[in-house]
N, C-alpha and C positions, 0 to 999 in steps of 0.2 A: 674530433682528434686532435691530444696532446699536440705541439708540435717544441724542437727542441731545437736551437740556434743555437752552432761550437765559432767560435771566430777565437784569434788571439793567436795564427799559427808561424810562423815565418824564420828563414832562413838564420841557424845562426851557428855562428860557432861551435867550434866545442867546449866544455866547463863554460859556458857561456846561460842562462837561465829564459825563462817565456812562460807565459800566466795565461792560460787563456780558458774561458768561458764560454758558459753555457745558460744560454738565458731560454727555463721553459714556460710556456705560453701561459700553462692552468694557472688557476691563481684561487687560493690560497697552493707551492708547491710545498710545503713540506706533509701535503698527502701520498709524497715519492720516495722511496731510492731514488738517487742518482747515480752511476754508475761514470767512469771513463774507461772505454777499450783504445787499442790501439791495432792499421793494420801495417802494416811492413810491406810493397810491393816480390809476393812468390812465397808470401806465409801468410799461417792463418791470423787471422781477429783473434786477440788475446787481453786478456783480461789487463787493469792499470788501478784500478783505486776505486773504492766507492765510498758514501755515506748514505749513514742513517739520514729519515723523515726529519730526522731536531739535529742534526747535525750532531750524538750527542756519542759516536761511535764512525769507525774510519778500520776502510780493511784496504792493503795493499801486496801489490805482487813482489814477491822482496826482491828483484830487481829493481825497483824503486827505492824503496824504504830509504828513508834518511836522505832520502833528495827531491821526488817529491811530496806535496802535501795540498789535500785535497781541503775546502769548505764550502758551506755553502750559507748564502742570506737571504733567507724566506721572505722575507720582506720586499727585496729587488728580487724576490723567483731568479734569485741566480745563484749558479756552480762555480768554484774561482780548478780551477790548478797548476801551482803553482809548482815550476816544475825547477831545481837547479842544476849545478855541474851538469851541462846536459850532455852524454857524450853522441856519438857515428850510432852511434846500436839503437837510439830513442826516435833515432831519425822512420818518421810513420804515420800515418791518414792519425790523428783523434779520432774521436766518435765521445760524444756525451748519449747517456739515454737515461730513462724514465722505466719503471718495474714495482709494485707492489712494494708496502712497509719493512714486508721481511725479505726484500731483494736483495740487501747486501749479505741477511745467511744463504742464501744457494745463489750465489754471483756468475753467474754464467750466463753469459748471451742468451740462451734460448730463454729467461730468466722478465732478460728487459725487453718492455714490447713497445718503447714508440725511445725512436730512433731519433739522432739531427744529423746532418749531410757528412758533415768530416769540416778537416781542418786542418793543412800539410804545414807539421813539425820538420825538418828538415835539417843536420846538426850534422851541418857538415867546414870545411877549414878552407 
């Protein structure tokens, strides 16, 4: 069973930055597309970003374009989400998930079958 562990969530002021990390237990991790999703209280889970197995293709939801950057280091089996210019509406539990190689082409929750436990991001003054 593939395991994913997120870290890096914290309380940050508006305009601040955080870097989330997702460590994938399986090696090599370049067999999987990796996506970040988030879920705020009382809201449905939404997609945030996705990266192809090789890292040469990335997707972002419109609300984070230009502020968030996804990257991966397959030697370290790690995917990062650099979040800049954070806004209160970015407050949520952030999850990373692993899916098939083409997972970012059909970028929805059901495509991804292995999930981490989540890490809390709170943006507040």
